[in-house]
Steps between C-alpha positions, in 0.01 A plus 500: 500500500413223740763613752339838570262377775793348684699822461214700653481255790878521560498883494206515742671264741819701474326826578316349794827366640657846478205650688522224758875553550438877534229449760712273713806712466343792699236347733310731736667434832292431808633809675403716199149358508467570873633853456218571247247330728608706803398819313151371429221735619324216689817395681543859617142508626550170684788656688323835561744704289415861425614750242818565697608133443471416866244294682253681722475188724661560839489140620857375461383139541309528170827500302710187454807698388667754726475750210158384383338834581719675246629222270236325289739247351651403831156430647402301192812284522451443870133414450577234244767356729254491792237329289736211441604445865404176679162489671517504882157642579287557189303802616821688580671411171564788259265351241215532752602823681561684171216349307443797273861491379470123445177523302645766275845347454373159405341652193818694402768239538528124503558439873635152443796653319596648835446175692170618648220250577151614592393435861162500671400806711219400740446837666496690170260241343258559789528881467462499123200263505693291246196309368225740598614844381267650239634858455636805672353846557581853605256633757452875543356644824374855451654783701454538872529851648549370853861402429756704303659187358167397351380827351553375145375145542690176532588198285511133586624196300250215527528131406173349385428134555283278280213519750144466374400791727488849360705633787754277673587705809780265593698583180840645576553872461849654502528842654792742480524750783725674749588370844398784728570506874201464726353836615718701261395867528360665182785744435760226527282276285478755217864601516642145511263390224601785266880457553493120490589411860262209524591148380233329294434154365247266335277297735244231416160480672165345414288740292221517749734690742540781252131490401402539866755780554428706190139431412351458850734702717598791277200498264715479190377356174717235338569434131649172394691482171538139400793451262491315170837322506625160383604250768875569472453877548267444794754259651778758474291762685409261778860372526643849528237605756608195701870584497426863595310421819690645793752676270532864596512829314489855633143627473425841347140616521525715189664270245664174610167386655257211450407628155863503382584155633186346354588658168847344520339161563261525200792636293651149508237384250404817316644579159605843622608628843223594741698745712595862434833562674510870408187592697529634860163340585312186413132426553310169482250643252786579259608136518150385414493736198828354378367150572207579278744559212746227593543186294669163531629369170277764331186380684321729745586409861166589658243222473206640700428760765284424804342754737488414871288761684577602859227449761417868465464470123293183541259692724474792262450284193235288670314803635483677164338186347214492751161633404337775716302252706809292574700810594222598740510158661877530548466840668213382717696194613800706596283713725310195634669167428194305615299640212642204307243291683208723410246438227634785285820300450346156493257602225780594261611266225765245584764663276436839658549354845837358402608833344398691811672260741819482295517880486443525878776240557744711295382816677602361842815353358594842369415702816576263789870441585599152393599392852150600628295364210435153638353644822289767330131439573360649179751314284414167664129570456553554127698171474235311695223629273710423193551140610133462577387541139568259219847511348568702189711783366398858434536612141745782573749594238844636591688711261712809455617714208784630717753250354845627604696433184253711299561810703735786434872486591581622852714808413358821358638805324305788357566825321278789401412864543382700797375856529433743786437873524793549742771309308370478144539195279738221590615151400420230759672166559409228752679176585344241728707179530211321672209430497140622462250767600125532531462596136684191375331182387517245782644194326691294750490748786262622773187684370424842652860546606814684397864405565788699362866521598768756392235685297653825364323784312696793346392798291725721289380857449672773301680642801528210743478125561266399779469167681130453563534194721721207594301224668737254664195290583133573462229247587127535509273203562128563469337175613135555418187361657396332180227270626354759740483220756592571867871492563603479136751784523853521633516872447713716270854596586792681341865587557724745317871578551688724258534863390241723328466862406278680755271656237477585127581866538837482665838454331754240612304423812556126524454386859501168677164332570408218734132408528274221606124460508206282591148512369207337327413415143196366322445375148284291280562132428635530140751760628383776263426756772694568818475763769742540792568733786828481688614700802872582490778631719842595377772757456607695188750780475817620331662484842409347835278744685216474747258622232590202280248277685145474377184306520262466216245300304485367143188435293534292184269378227618248241282439195568229245325645198596208282751217489756744366402822679546585867435830674620599847383809689679591826441777753750532780475738792802566728488692824843605641502440872716794628395782268137396460523561122330266253573387146271344245626283214270391220600266223306344210672244282393278214686204344423344166669173406646511152640152530613253764822696556393842376266766640417871492422703809338838546505678839384829650665580833411794728726555797503876563550537125362288216698302245401256231699218343466258209735200493566192294618208717677175425524192730822302471 
């Protein structure tokens, strides 16, 4: 009986010995471990591999192996070998040049097993703010209709230092963009951008450069998404951004653009991929929507969102917060700058004086070209008066409910029923890959504007299928005089290229259309009411004829009845130049938002004949 405890001990030792012998008999070889590691999703992202198992990076110098662009394991083996080479010049050593690979690999394998000793990387340490980096952010600049490559907005990767200031303008921002030849003509620019003929790369610059360019120069609001990541995940993002500087891809405006590359970068630390390889287009706003759902180790990646208004938005938001007396003083001062020295201004309260002067300062910053601002007499008078009174800040509040990641997805498809006396009842389908129209909510894009590309609308009747329109590109920008102050209006403009049926009565009468217009628009400050008039010239016909050319005018009224309901009424008059005939087109449309990515639209359209349509739409 007393021997049983010893028997149990012996049996336990025997079993453990067997397991130990079994474990050492078939050890996981180093090469097997590296093979598994080379198939890791993060390793593929570090090398720029796509779904076709080939890297999209075109810089041959980025790869250490001759077959590195197509062989993940070969590049991994060569990388490990390079990490163990003697140090000749530290900054050029593989551990420093390929810092993202090094940061990731040191957490996956024991580098000392491969004879690798860590070295110092002075240039990288300076870039990464080794002891002063607080966090990283994605910065979104809203769309800019003055440049086709910026229609949908732009993304930057920003490194935030531990500065006590709210905005450290010297923080490094990483931009991804195409290298475009100087004075490239527009047709070549669009063609080469679509087919991927431009090389592109990541470039670092201080954040104030981009703030000046986007916010001051192009009047684009910025949204900063600061990321909630642990130190090791932040280090990996910064290290990979470092090793990608100067490394080239082919740039495609529609999909492999700044949005896609920034999504690849964030994908290094997200639990799930951030890119969608099966889509023919990619928009920055889609990346922000995915970022809003993204997690790192099951924790939400977004920490906080910060709104940075453009100088135009700053003016508008300040002006709307003035009381009637203050607004009158602003208007009076614009017409007579020396009224700032009159008793009417001097008698106002101190805080009102500051609000008036700060609004005037932004008014001139908005209207006067930046290179002429310092020499502008009125602007200098405002500054002189501002410095003459005691210091203090106006109690203006900046804010916006137009947060990009809360908006609808950029692509749209709808289906519904249409009816006309001439053709009877029909089933209608519309597909718009991108992006928004005047009835849409304006999250993340330009208010009072429309931008659509490859927009197709088709109706199936009992006896025929009719294409109503194919808009290759349709842009309308209605920049309103929202403050009613002198000069606060850049005018409305539009451009349309595509094919449309000539009227609602004809059958199979799809004809090309090319049109452009300039005009004027006016609206109220909360953007609930908008009127515009635009003079247009263009050509529309089933075939090229002299009678295809026309001149005309469009009247539009846009009413925002509620946060979910928009109504648009349009009256278009065309006068054909050769025949002298005219054509009137009237449309009334209403959109009701059922959800962020769901709406219902009702329209009545009279163009020779009248037809009505009711459609359910989904944004995706």
